[in-house]
N, C-alpha and C positions, 0 to 999 in steps of 0.2 A: 504495499500500500502505498502510494507519495504520502508524504505529510508534509503542508505547507513549513518556511520558516519560521513564518511567524506560531505557529498551532506548537510548533517544536519547543520556541519557548515559553506559548503561554504555557502548556503542559509544565519544563525543566521547573518555571518560575512558580508552576503553586504543589511541585515535589520537593524545593527548595526548603518551603514552609515549611512545608510537612516534618522533611529531616529537620530544621532550625528549633521544631517549638516540641520536636521532640528531645532533641539536645539540651534543651536547653530544664526540658521535663526532669532527666536524667539528671545532669551537672549545677546547673545552674548556670548562669551568665556563661555564654560561647563567645570565645577569641574571636576577634575580628576578623582573625588571618581564616580563621574555619571558615569563616559568612565569606568574606572574598572569595576564595576560593571555589569555596560551592554553588556559588551563583556566577560563577565563571565556568561553567559546566552544563552544557545542551545533551549530554549525547544519555536515553533512556536505557537501556541497560545498565550505565556505572552507576544512574541516579538508585536506582532502585537495588543497585549491590549496597551502595551505603545507606539506603533508609534501614534494611533486612542489618547492617550493619550498626547502627544508630539507632537502632533496636536491645543490642546482646557484648558492644563494645565494651570493654572494662575501665573505657574513660576515654577521656576527649585527646590526650595521644593518641593511643590506637589510633581514632576517626580520623587523627592528622594522617596517622601514616599513608592509613591508605586513601583516603582524598585525595592525597598528592602519591601517590603514586601510578 
């Protein structure tokens, strides 16, 4: 299925919000570098993986490592 860049961006922005909400709920304040790098990602597969990781990672350092890899 062909997705427009605008649709891809909208889906990514929604996923960013869900991931950040989950991280905030689990760890409190989310560092700006994590927020910045997360918002640069548009790839749906990577965002889905990060969403699952946000729910089970032991700490923000682990999440940051996966985000930057």
